[in-house]
C-alpha positions as CSV (number, residue, x, y, z in Angstrom):
1,M,-7.9,-0.4,18.5
2,Q,-9.6,-3.7,19.5
3,F,-13.1,-2.3,18.7
4,G,-11.7,-1.2,15.3
5,N,-10.4,-4.6,14.5
6,K,-13.7,-6.2,15.4
7,M,-15.6,-3.8,13.2
8,A,-13.2,-4.5,10.3
9,V,-13.8,-8.3,10.7
10,L,-17.6,-7.9,10.9
11,S,-17.6,-5.6,7.9
12,G,-15.5,-8.1,6.0
13,D,-17.8,-10.9,6.9
14,F,-20.8,-8.9,5.8
15,L,-19.2,-8.1,2.4
16,L,-18.2,-11.7,1.9
17,A,-21.6,-13.0,2.8
18,N,-23.2,-10.6,0.2
19,A,-20.7,-11.8,-2.4
20,C,-21.4,-15.4,-1.7
21,T,-25.2,-14.7,-1.9
22,S,-24.7,-13.0,-5.3
23,L,-22.5,-15.9,-6.5
24,A,-25.2,-18.5,-5.5
25,Q,-27.8,-16.6,-7.5
26,L,-25.8,-17.1,-10.6
27,Q,-26.6,-20.9,-10.3
28,N,-23.2,-21.9,-11.8
29,T,-21.2,-24.1,-9.5
30,K,-18.0,-23.7,-11.7
31,V,-18.1,-19.9,-11.3
32,V,-18.7,-20.3,-7.5
33,E,-15.7,-22.6,-7.3
34,M,-13.5,-20.1,-9.4
35,M,-14.4,-17.1,-7.3
36,S,-14.1,-19.0,-4.0
37,S,-10.6,-20.1,-4.9
38,A,-9.7,-16.6,-6.0
39,I,-10.8,-15.2,-2.6
40,G,-8.8,-17.9,-0.8
41,E,-5.7,-17.2,-2.8
42,L,-6.1,-13.4,-2.4
43,A,-6.3,-13.9,1.4
44,Q,-3.2,-16.1,1.2
45,G,-1.3,-13.4,-0.7
46,I,-2.3,-10.7,1.7
47,Y,-1.2,-12.9,4.6
48,Y,2.2,-13.4,3.1
49,E,2.6,-9.6,2.7
50,N,1.5,-8.9,6.3
51,S,3.5,-11.7,7.8
52,S,6.7,-10.2,6.2
53,L,5.8,-6.8,7.6
54,I,5.2,-8.2,11.1
55,K,8.5,-10.1,11.0
56,M,10.4,-6.9,10.0
57,M,8.7,-4.9,12.7
58,K,10.2,-7.3,15.3
59,T,13.7,-6.9,14.1
60,P,16.2,-4.6,15.9
61,H,16.6,-1.1,14.5
62,Y,13.3,-1.4,12.6
63,P,12.8,2.0,10.9
64,R,9.6,3.5,12.2
65,R,8.2,4.3,8.8
66,E,5.5,2.8,6.5
67,N,8.2,1.0,4.5
68,V,10.3,-1.7,5.9
69,L,13.5,-3.5,5.1
70,T,12.7,-6.4,2.7
71,D,13.7,-10.0,2.9
72,D,16.2,-11.3,0.4
73,I,13.4,-11.9,-2.2
74,R,14.0,-12.6,-5.9
75,I,11.8,-11.3,-8.6
76,S,10.4,-14.8,-9.3
77,A,9.1,-15.0,-5.7
78,W,7.9,-11.4,-5.9
79,K,5.8,-12.3,-8.9
80,E,4.3,-15.3,-7.2
81,Q,3.3,-13.1,-4.2
82,V,1.9,-10.3,-6.4
83,F,-0.1,-12.8,-8.4
84,L,-1.9,-13.9,-5.3
85,S,-2.4,-10.5,-3.7
86,H,-3.1,-8.4,-6.9
87,C,-3.8,-10.6,-9.9
88,V,-5.7,-13.7,-9.1
89,L,-9.1,-12.0,-8.4
90,L,-9.2,-10.2,-11.8
91,A,-7.8,-13.2,-13.6
92,K,-10.5,-15.5,-12.3
93,S,-13.2,-12.9,-12.7
94,C,-12.4,-12.6,-16.4
95,Q,-12.4,-16.4,-16.6
96,A,-15.7,-16.6,-14.8
97,A,-17.3,-14.0,-17.1
98,M,-16.4,-16.2,-20.1
99,E,-17.9,-19.3,-18.4
100,L,-21.1,-17.4,-17.8
101,A,-21.2,-16.5,-21.4
102,K,-20.8,-20.2,-22.2
103,H,-17.5,-19.8,-24.1
104,T,-15.1,-22.7,-24.6
105,A,-12.3,-23.6,-22.1
106,G,-9.8,-22.1,-24.5
107,I,-11.5,-18.7,-24.5
108,Q,-11.8,-18.9,-20.7
109,N,-8.0,-19.6,-20.4
110,M,-7.3,-16.6,-22.6
111,A,-9.5,-14.4,-20.5
112,F,-7.7,-15.6,-17.4
113,K,-4.4,-14.8,-19.1
114,Y,-5.5,-11.3,-19.9
115,G,-6.7,-10.6,-16.4
116,K,-3.4,-12.0,-14.9
117,H,-1.0,-10.1,-17.1
118,V,-2.9,-6.7,-17.1
119,S,-3.0,-6.9,-13.3
120,M,0.7,-7.6,-13.1
121,S,1.4,-4.7,-15.5
122,H,-0.7,-2.4,-13.4
123,K,1.1,-3.4,-10.2
124,L,4.4,-2.8,-11.9
125,N,3.2,0.5,-13.2
126,V,2.3,1.7,-9.7
127,D,5.7,0.5,-8.4
128,I,7.6,2.3,-11.2
129,L,5.9,5.7,-11.2
130,P,7.6,7.1,-8.1
131,F,11.0,6.6,-9.8
132,I,10.1,8.4,-13.1
133,S,7.5,11.0,-12.2
134,G,10.1,13.7,-11.5
135,N,8.2,14.8,-8.4
136,S,10.6,15.0,-5.4
137,N,7.7,14.4,-3.0
138,D,7.3,10.9,-4.5
139,S,10.6,9.8,-2.9
140,L,8.6,8.9,0.2
141,A,5.9,7.0,-1.8
142,F,7.8,3.9,-3.0
143,G,7.9,0.7,-1.0
144,L,11.0,-1.3,-0.2
145,N,9.2,-4.3,-1.6
146,S,8.3,-2.7,-4.9
147,A,9.6,-4.2,-8.2
148,P,12.4,-1.7,-8.9
149,V,13.8,-2.3,-5.4
150,V,13.6,-6.0,-5.7
151,F,15.3,-5.9,-9.1
152,H,18.0,-3.5,-7.7
153,Q,18.6,-5.8,-4.7
154,E,18.9,-8.8,-7.0
155,F,21.5,-7.0,-9.2
156,V,23.7,-5.4,-6.6
157,G,23.5,-8.2,-4.0
158,R,22.2,-8.4,-0.5
159,E,25.3,-7.0,1.2
160,V,25.5,-3.9,-1.0
161,W,21.8,-3.3,-0.6
162,I,22.0,-3.4,3.2
163,K,25.0,-1.0,3.0
164,Q,23.0,1.4,0.9
165,I,20.1,1.4,3.3
166,K,22.5,2.0,6.2
167,E,24.1,4.9,4.3
168,A,20.6,6.4,3.8
169,Q,19.7,6.1,7.5
170,G,19.8,9.2,9.6
171,K,19.0,10.0,13.3
172,G,16.8,7.4,15.0
173,D,17.4,4.9,12.2
174,L,14.9,6.9,9.9
175,I,15.7,6.3,6.2
176,D,16.3,9.2,3.8
177,Y,14.2,7.7,1.0
178,S,15.3,10.4,-1.5
179,K,18.9,9.3,-1.1
180,L,17.9,5.6,-1.4
181,Q,15.8,6.4,-4.4
182,D,18.8,8.0,-6.2
183,A,20.9,4.8,-5.5
184,I,18.1,2.7,-7.1
185,K,17.7,4.9,-10.1
186,A,21.4,4.8,-10.8
187,G,21.2,1.0,-11.2
188,K,19.2,-1.2,-13.6
189,G,16.2,-1.9,-11.3
190,V,13.9,0.7,-12.7
191,T,14.6,-0.1,-16.4
192,S,14.2,-3.8,-15.7
193,A,10.8,-3.2,-14.0
194,I,9.7,-1.2,-17.0
195,D,10.8,-4.1,-19.3
196,L,8.9,-6.6,-17.2
197,C,5.8,-4.3,-17.2
198,R,5.8,-4.2,-21.0
199,C,6.4,-7.9,-21.3
200,H,3.3,-8.6,-19.2
201,G,1.4,-6.0,-21.3
202,N,2.4,-7.8,-24.5
203,S,1.2,-11.1,-23.0
204,A,-2.2,-9.5,-22.2
205,L,-2.5,-8.2,-25.7
206,E,-1.7,-11.6,-27.1
207,A,-4.5,-13.1,-25.1
208,L,-6.9,-10.7,-26.7
209,E,-6.1,-11.8,-30.2
210,C,-8.5,-14.8,-29.9
211,F,-11.4,-12.3,-29.7
212,P,-12.8,-10.7,-32.8
213,P,-12.2,-6.9,-33.3
214,S,-14.8,-4.9,-31.4
215,E,-15.2,-1.8,-29.3
216,A,-14.9,-4.0,-26.2
217,R,-11.7,-5.5,-27.3
218,S,-10.3,-2.0,-28.2
219,A,-11.2,-0.8,-24.7
220,L,-9.4,-3.8,-23.1
221,E,-6.4,-3.0,-25.3
222,N,-6.4,0.6,-24.2
223,I,-6.2,-0.5,-20.6
224,V,-3.0,-2.3,-21.4
225,Y,-1.6,0.7,-23.3
226,A,-2.4,2.9,-20.3
227,V,-0.4,0.8,-17.8
228,T,2.6,0.2,-20.0
229,R,3.2,3.8,-21.2
230,F,5.9,5.7,-19.3
231,S,6.7,8.6,-21.6
């Protein structure tokens, strides 16, 4: 385990060093600053996620499964965490691409907006799919910190949510996720997550309106359509 951790750190250092070398070769200090801050914010977001996991693993009656009981998190806080851990890298990469192409600050901001919102839509899409796929095996695939669950907890309240988890627990405190999934699907959490996904998708499409029609713009629009379609 210790050797594996050391290898992971060394591999990460190697990849980061290569990335820094490639950034330096661009000879654009603004782009280097953008991507450096993106990497820092990404690490911060992953730290938040992992620290929450570690804290829950130390709590009594921790269910020995991949998923864990979430904190009393609101959707606004969830979006802040997801922006750091899932959105910031693509958002600033899009912005940096416009800087390298010598576009104006306004165009760069629109590129940042597109990257941010399409990443958020993608994350929401991934969180929603286990609840609408119709595959019974997917009942084990959703996380208790996913968007539909966070919305559900916010709607029903913390006490009801804890009660539903306890009702879904079996022997050894293992959770029957299919039973818990049914409780979430019966509420408004899934539909609210779908609405939020489409809202971010619309924001991404709005950001593209500043670019002239082209095959590249159509391809970017198709990405948005792909992550916001649930039929």
